[in-house]
ROVEX-477481 format. One record per residue: residue number from 1; residue in one letter; x, y, z of N, C-alpha, C, O in turn. Coordinates in Angstrom, 1 decimal. Each point is the difference from the previous one (the first is absolute). Layout:
<r><num>NUM</num><residu>a</residu><n_u>X</n_u><n_v>Y</n_v><n_w>Z</n_w><ca_u>X</ca_u><ca_v>Y</ca_v><ca_w>Z</ca_w><c_u>X</c_u><c_v>Y</c_v><c_w>Z</c_w><o_u>X</o_u><o_v>Y</o_v><o_w>Z</o_w></r>
...
//
This chain:
<r><num>1</num><residu>x</residu><n_u>2.0</n_u><n_v>-2.3</n_v><n_w>3.6</n_w><ca_u>0.3</ca_u><ca_v>1.4</ca_v><ca_w>0.0</ca_w><c_u>1.5</c_u><c_v>0.2</c_v><c_w>0.5</c_w><o_u>0.7</o_u><o_v>0.9</o_v><o_w>-0.4</o_w></r>
<r><num>2</num><residu>x</residu><n_u>-0.4</n_u><n_v>-1.7</n_v><n_w>1.4</n_w><ca_u>1.3</ca_u><ca_v>0.2</ca_v><ca_w>0.6</ca_w><c_u>1.2</c_u><c_v>-0.2</c_v><c_w>-1.0</c_w><o_u>0.9</o_u><o_v>0.8</o_v><o_w>0.0</o_w></r>
<r><num>3</num><residu>x</residu><n_u>-1.0</n_u><n_v>-1.8</n_v><n_w>-0.8</n_w><ca_u>1.0</ca_u><ca_v>-0.2</ca_v><ca_w>-1.1</ca_w><c_u>0.1</c_u><c_v>1.1</c_v><c_w>-0.9</c_w><o_u>1.1</o_u><o_v>0.5</o_v><o_w>-0.4</o_w></r>
<r><num>4</num><residu>x</residu><n_u>-2.3</n_u><n_v>0.1</n_v><n_w>0.0</n_w><ca_u>-0.1</ca_u><ca_v>1.1</ca_v><ca_w>-0.9</ca_w><c_u>0.7</c_u><c_v>1.2</c_v><c_w>0.6</c_w><o_u>0.8</o_u><o_v>0.7</o_v><o_w>-0.6</o_w></r>
<r><num>5</num><residu>x</residu><n_u>-1.1</n_u><n_v>-0.4</n_v><n_w>1.9</n_w><ca_u>0.5</ca_u><ca_v>1.1</ca_v><ca_w>0.7</ca_w><c_u>1.5</c_u><c_v>-0.2</c_v><c_w>0.2</c_w><o_u>0.8</o_u><o_v>1.0</o_v><o_w>0.1</o_w></r>
<r><num>6</num><residu>x</residu><n_u>-0.3</n_u><n_v>-2.2</n_v><n_w>-0.1</n_w><ca_u>1.4</ca_u><ca_v>-0.3</ca_v><ca_w>0.2</ca_w><c_u>0.8</c_u><c_v>0.1</c_v><c_w>-1.3</c_w><o_u>1.2</o_u><o_v>-0.3</o_v><o_w>0.0</o_w></r>
<r><num>7</num><residu>x</residu><n_u>-1.9</n_u><n_v>0.7</n_v><n_w>-1.0</n_w><ca_u>0.7</ca_u><ca_v>0.2</ca_v><ca_w>-1.3</ca_w><c_u>0.1</c_u><c_v>-1.2</c_v><c_w>-0.9</c_w><o_u>0.7</o_u><o_v>0.0</o_v><o_w>-1.0</o_w></r>
<r><num>8</num><residu>x</residu><n_u>-1.4</n_u><n_v>-1.0</n_v><n_w>1.3</n_w><ca_u>0.0</ca_u><ca_v>-1.2</ca_v><ca_w>-0.8</ca_w><c_u>-0.9</c_u><c_v>0.1</c_v><c_w>-1.2</c_w><o_u>-1.0</o_u><o_v>0.7</o_v><o_w>0.0</o_w></r>
<r><num>9</num><residu>x</residu><n_u>1.4</n_u><n_v>-1.3</n_v><n_w>-1.1</n_w><ca_u>-0.8</ca_u><ca_v>0.0</ca_v><ca_w>-1.2</ca_w><c_u>-1.2</c_u><c_v>-0.9</c_v><c_w>0.1</c_w><o_u>0.0</o_u><o_v>-0.9</o_v><o_w>0.9</o_w></r>
<r><num>10</num><residu>x</residu><n_u>-0.9</n_u><n_v>1.0</n_v><n_w>-1.8</n_w><ca_u>-1.2</ca_u><ca_v>-0.9</ca_v><ca_w>0.0</ca_w><c_u>0.6</c_u><c_v>-1.4</c_v><c_w>-0.2</c_w><o_u>-0.5</o_u><o_v>-1.0</o_v><o_w>0.6</o_w></r>
<r><num>11</num><residu>x</residu><n_u>1.5</n_u><n_v>0.8</n_v><n_w>-1.5</n_w><ca_u>0.5</ca_u><ca_v>-1.3</ca_v><ca_w>-0.3</ca_w><c_u>0.7</c_u><c_v>-0.6</c_v><c_w>1.2</c_w><o_u>-0.2</o_u><o_v>-1.2</o_v><o_w>0.3</o_w></r>
<r><num>12</num><residu>x</residu><n_u>0.9</n_u><n_v>2.0</n_v><n_w>0.5</n_w><ca_u>0.6</ca_u><ca_v>-0.5</ca_v><ca_w>1.2</ca_w><c_u>-1.0</c_u><c_v>-0.5</c_v><c_w>1.0</c_w><o_u>0.1</o_u><o_v>-1.1</o_v><o_w>0.7</o_w></r>
<r><num>13</num><residu>x</residu><n_u>-1.2</n_u><n_v>1.9</n_v><n_w>-0.5</n_w><ca_u>-1.0</ca_u><ca_v>-0.4</ca_v><ca_w>0.9</ca_w><c_u>-0.7</c_u><c_v>-1.2</c_v><c_w>-0.5</c_w><o_u>-0.4</o_u><o_v>-0.9</o_v><o_w>0.8</o_w></r>
<r><num>14</num><residu>x</residu><n_u>0.1</n_u><n_v>0.8</n_v><n_w>-2.1</n_w><ca_u>-0.6</ca_u><ca_v>-1.2</ca_v><ca_w>-0.6</ca_w><c_u>0.8</c_u><c_v>-1.2</c_v><c_w>0.3</c_w><o_u>-0.5</o_u><o_v>-1.1</o_v><o_w>0.3</o_w></r>
<r><num>15</num><residu>x</residu><n_u>1.8</n_u><n_v>1.2</n_v><n_w>-0.5</n_w><ca_u>0.9</ca_u><ca_v>-1.2</ca_v><ca_w>0.2</ca_w><c_u>-0.1</c_u><c_v>-0.4</c_v><c_w>1.5</c_w><o_u>0.0</o_u><o_v>-1.2</o_v><o_w>0.3</o_w></r>
<r><num>16</num><residu>x</residu><n_u>0.0</n_u><n_v>2.1</n_v><n_w>0.6</n_w><ca_u>0.0</ca_u><ca_v>-0.3</ca_v><ca_w>1.4</ca_w><c_u>-1.4</c_u><c_v>-0.6</c_v><c_w>0.5</c_w><o_u>0.0</o_u><o_v>-0.8</o_v><o_w>0.9</o_w></r>
<r><num>17</num><residu>x</residu><n_u>-1.1</n_u><n_v>1.3</n_v><n_w>-1.5</n_w><ca_u>-1.3</ca_u><ca_v>-0.4</ca_v><ca_w>0.5</ca_w><c_u>-0.6</c_u><c_v>-1.2</c_v><c_w>-0.8</c_w><o_u>-0.9</o_u><o_v>-0.6</o_v><o_w>0.4</o_w></r>
<r><num>18</num><residu>x</residu><n_u>1.4</n_u><n_v>0.4</n_v><n_w>-1.7</n_w><ca_u>-0.6</ca_u><ca_v>-1.0</ca_v><ca_w>-0.8</ca_w><c_u>-1.2</c_u><c_v>0.5</c_v><c_w>-0.7</c_w><o_u>-0.7</o_u><o_v>-0.8</o_v><o_w>-0.7</o_w></r>
<r><num>19</num><residu>x</residu><n_u>0.4</n_u><n_v>2.1</n_v><n_w>0.7</n_w><ca_u>-1.2</ca_u><ca_v>0.5</ca_v><ca_w>-0.7</ca_w><c_u>0.5</c_u><c_v>0.7</c_v><c_w>-1.2</c_w><o_u>1.1</o_u><o_v>0.4</o_v><o_w>-0.1</o_w></r>
<r><num>20</num><residu>x</residu><n_u>-2.0</n_u><n_v>-0.2</n_v><n_w>-0.9</n_w><ca_u>0.4</ca_u><ca_v>0.6</ca_v><ca_w>-1.2</ca_w><c_u>0.2</c_u><c_v>1.5</c_v><c_w>0.1</c_w><o_u>-0.5</o_u><o_v>0.6</o_v><o_w>1.0</o_w></r>
<r><num>21</num><residu>x</residu><n_u>1.3</n_u><n_v>0.0</n_v><n_w>-1.9</n_w><ca_u>0.2</ca_u><ca_v>1.4</ca_v><ca_w>0.1</ca_w><c_u>-1.3</c_u><c_v>0.8</c_v><c_w>-0.1</c_w><o_u>-0.1</o_u><o_v>1.0</o_v><o_w>0.6</o_w></r>
<r><num>22</num><residu>x</residu><n_u>-0.8</n_u><n_v>-1.5</n_v><n_w>-1.4</n_w><ca_u>-1.3</ca_u><ca_v>0.6</ca_v><ca_w>-0.2</ca_w><c_u>-0.7</c_u><c_v>0.0</c_v><c_w>1.3</c_w><o_u>-0.6</o_u><o_v>1.1</o_v><o_w>0.4</o_w></r>
<r><num>23</num><residu>x</residu><n_u>0.6</n_u><n_v>-2.2</n_v><n_w>0.4</n_w><ca_u>-0.7</ca_u><ca_v>0.0</ca_v><ca_w>1.3</ca_w><c_u>0.7</c_u><c_v>0.9</c_v><c_w>1.0</c_w><o_u>-0.7</o_u><o_v>0.7</o_v><o_w>0.8</o_w></r>
<r><num>24</num><residu>x</residu><n_u>2.0</n_u><n_v>-0.5</n_v><n_w>-0.9</n_w><ca_u>0.7</ca_u><ca_v>0.9</ca_v><ca_w>0.9</ca_w><c_u>-0.4</c_u><c_v>1.4</c_v><c_w>-0.4</c_w><o_u>-0.3</o_u><o_v>0.8</o_v><o_w>0.9</o_w></r>
<r><num>25</num><residu>x</residu><n_u>0.3</n_u><n_v>-0.5</n_v><n_w>-2.2</n_w><ca_u>-0.5</ca_u><ca_v>1.4</ca_v><ca_w>-0.4</ca_w><c_u>-1.4</c_u><c_v>0.3</c_v><c_w>0.5</c_w><o_u>-0.2</o_u><o_v>1.1</o_v><o_w>0.4</o_w></r>
<r><num>26</num><residu>x</residu><n_u>-0.7</n_u><n_v>-2.1</n_v><n_w>-0.6</n_w><ca_u>-1.4</ca_u><ca_v>0.2</ca_v><ca_w>0.4</ca_w><c_u>-0.1</c_u><c_v>0.3</c_v><c_w>1.5</c_w><o_u>-0.7</o_u><o_v>0.9</o_v><o_w>0.5</o_w></r>
<r><num>27</num><residu>x</residu><n_u>1.4</n_u><n_v>-1.7</n_v><n_w>0.3</n_w><ca_u>0.0</ca_u><ca_v>0.1</ca_v><ca_w>1.5</ca_w><c_u>0.6</c_u><c_v>1.3</c_v><c_w>0.4</c_w><o_u>-0.6</o_u><o_v>0.7</o_v><o_w>0.9</o_w></r>
<r><num>28</num><residu>x</residu><n_u>1.7</n_u><n_v>-0.2</n_v><n_w>-1.5</n_w><ca_u>0.5</ca_u><ca_v>1.3</ca_v><ca_w>0.3</ca_w><c_u>-0.9</c_u><c_v>1.1</c_v><c_w>-0.4</c_w><o_u>0.0</o_u><o_v>1.0</o_v><o_w>0.8</o_w></r>
<r><num>29</num><residu>x</residu><n_u>-0.6</n_u><n_v>-1.1</n_v><n_w>-1.9</n_w><ca_u>-1.0</ca_u><ca_v>1.0</ca_v><ca_w>-0.4</ca_w><c_u>-1.1</c_u><c_v>0.2</c_v><c_w>1.0</c_w><o_u>-0.4</o_u><o_v>1.1</o_v><o_w>0.3</o_w></r>
<r><num>30</num><residu>x</residu><n_u>-0.1</n_u><n_v>-2.3</n_v><n_w>0.2</n_w><ca_u>-1.1</ca_u><ca_v>0.1</ca_v><ca_w>1.0</ca_w><c_u>0.5</c_u><c_v>0.6</c_v><c_w>1.2</c_w><o_u>-0.7</o_u><o_v>0.8</o_v><o_w>0.7</o_w></r>
<r><num>31</num><residu>x</residu><n_u>1.9</n_u><n_v>-1.2</n_v><n_w>-0.2</n_w><ca_u>0.6</ca_u><ca_v>0.6</ca_v><ca_w>1.2</ca_w><c_u>0.2</c_u><c_v>1.5</c_v><c_w>-0.2</c_w><o_u>-0.4</o_u><o_v>0.8</o_v><o_w>1.0</o_w></r>
<r><num>32</num><residu>x</residu><n_u>0.9</n_u><n_v>-0.3</n_v><n_w>-2.1</n_w><ca_u>0.2</ca_u><ca_v>1.4</ca_v><ca_w>-0.2</ca_w><c_u>-1.3</c_u><c_v>0.7</c_v><c_w>0.0</c_w><o_u>-0.1</o_u><o_v>1.1</o_v><o_w>0.6</o_w></r>
<r><num>33</num><residu>x</residu><n_u>-1.0</n_u><n_v>-1.7</n_v><n_w>-1.2</n_w><ca_u>-1.3</ca_u><ca_v>0.7</ca_v><ca_w>0.0</ca_w><c_u>-0.6</c_u><c_v>0.1</c_v><c_w>1.4</c_w><o_u>-0.5</o_u><o_v>1.0</o_v><o_w>0.3</o_w></r>
<r><num>34</num><residu>x</residu><n_u>0.7</n_u><n_v>-2.1</n_v><n_w>0.5</n_w><ca_u>-0.5</ca_u><ca_v>0.1</ca_v><ca_w>1.4</ca_w><c_u>0.7</c_u><c_v>1.0</c_v><c_w>0.8</c_w><o_u>-0.6</o_u><o_v>0.7</o_v><o_w>0.8</o_w></r>
<r><num>35</num><residu>x</residu><n_u>1.9</n_u><n_v>-0.6</n_v><n_w>-1.0</n_w><ca_u>0.8</ca_u><ca_v>1.0</ca_v><ca_w>0.8</ca_w><c_u>-0.4</c_u><c_v>1.4</c_v><c_w>-0.5</c_w><o_u>-0.2</o_u><o_v>0.9</o_v><o_w>0.9</o_w></r>
<r><num>36</num><residu>x</residu><n_u>0.0</n_u><n_v>-0.7</n_v><n_w>-2.2</n_w><ca_u>-0.4</ca_u><ca_v>1.3</ca_v><ca_w>-0.5</ca_w><c_u>-1.4</c_u><c_v>0.4</c_v><c_w>0.6</c_w><o_u>-0.2</o_u><o_v>1.1</o_v><o_w>0.5</o_w></r>
<r><num>37</num><residu>x</residu><n_u>-0.7</n_u><n_v>-2.0</n_v><n_w>-0.5</n_w><ca_u>-1.4</ca_u><ca_v>0.2</ca_v><ca_w>0.5</ca_w><c_u>0.0</c_u><c_v>0.3</c_v><c_w>1.5</c_w><o_u>-0.7</o_u><o_v>0.9</o_v><o_w>0.5</o_w></r>
<r><num>38</num><residu>x</residu><n_u>1.6</n_u><n_v>-1.6</n_v><n_w>0.2</n_w><ca_u>0.1</ca_u><ca_v>0.2</ca_v><ca_w>1.5</ca_w><c_u>0.4</c_u><c_v>1.5</c_v><c_w>0.2</c_w><o_u>-0.6</o_u><o_v>0.7</o_v><o_w>0.9</o_w></r>
<r><num>39</num><residu>x</residu><n_u>1.7</n_u><n_v>-0.3</n_v><n_w>-1.6</n_w><ca_u>0.4</ca_u><ca_v>1.4</ca_v><ca_w>0.3</ca_w><c_u>-0.9</c_u><c_v>1.1</c_v><c_w>-0.5</c_w><o_u>-0.1</o_u><o_v>1.0</o_v><o_w>0.6</o_w></r>
<r><num>40</num><residu>x</residu><n_u>-0.7</n_u><n_v>-1.3</n_v><n_w>-1.7</n_w><ca_u>-1.0</ca_u><ca_v>0.9</ca_v><ca_w>-0.4</ca_w><c_u>-1.1</c_u><c_v>0.2</c_v><c_w>1.0</c_w><o_u>-0.5</o_u><o_v>1.0</o_v><o_w>0.2</o_w></r>
<r><num>41</num><residu>x</residu><n_u>0.2</n_u><n_v>-2.1</n_v><n_w>0.5</n_w><ca_u>-1.0</ca_u><ca_v>0.0</ca_v><ca_w>1.0</ca_w><c_u>0.5</c_u><c_v>0.8</c_v><c_w>1.2</c_w><o_u>-0.8</o_u><o_v>0.7</o_v><o_w>0.7</o_w></r>
<r><num>42</num><residu>x</residu><n_u>2.0</n_u><n_v>-0.8</n_v><n_w>-0.4</n_w><ca_u>0.6</ca_u><ca_v>0.7</ca_v><ca_w>1.2</ca_w><c_u>0.0</c_u><c_v>1.5</c_v><c_w>-0.2</c_w><o_u>-0.1</o_u><o_v>0.7</o_v><o_w>1.0</o_w></r>
<r><num>43</num><residu>x</residu><n_u>0.2</n_u><n_v>-0.2</n_v><n_w>-2.2</n_w><ca_u>0.1</ca_u><ca_v>1.5</ca_v><ca_w>-0.2</ca_w><c_u>-1.4</c_u><c_v>0.6</c_v><c_w>0.0</c_w><o_u>-0.1</o_u><o_v>1.2</o_v><o_w>0.0</o_w></r>
<r><num>44</num><residu>x</residu><n_u>-0.9</n_u><n_v>-2.0</n_v><n_w>-0.1</n_w><ca_u>-1.4</ca_u><ca_v>0.6</ca_v><ca_w>0.0</ca_w><c_u>-0.5</c_u><c_v>0.3</c_v><c_w>1.4</c_w><o_u>-1.1</o_u><o_v>0.4</o_v><o_w>0.1</o_w></r>
//
């Protein structure tokens, strides 16, 4: 998530980590979902 927040593209993160762009996208989607759910729980 740090690379994504730092403005790096999926391709740049992929090159640095050795993981596919698809894997990066999936991991970031899971992270965004967890963050969203966390904040939704906080407002209840």
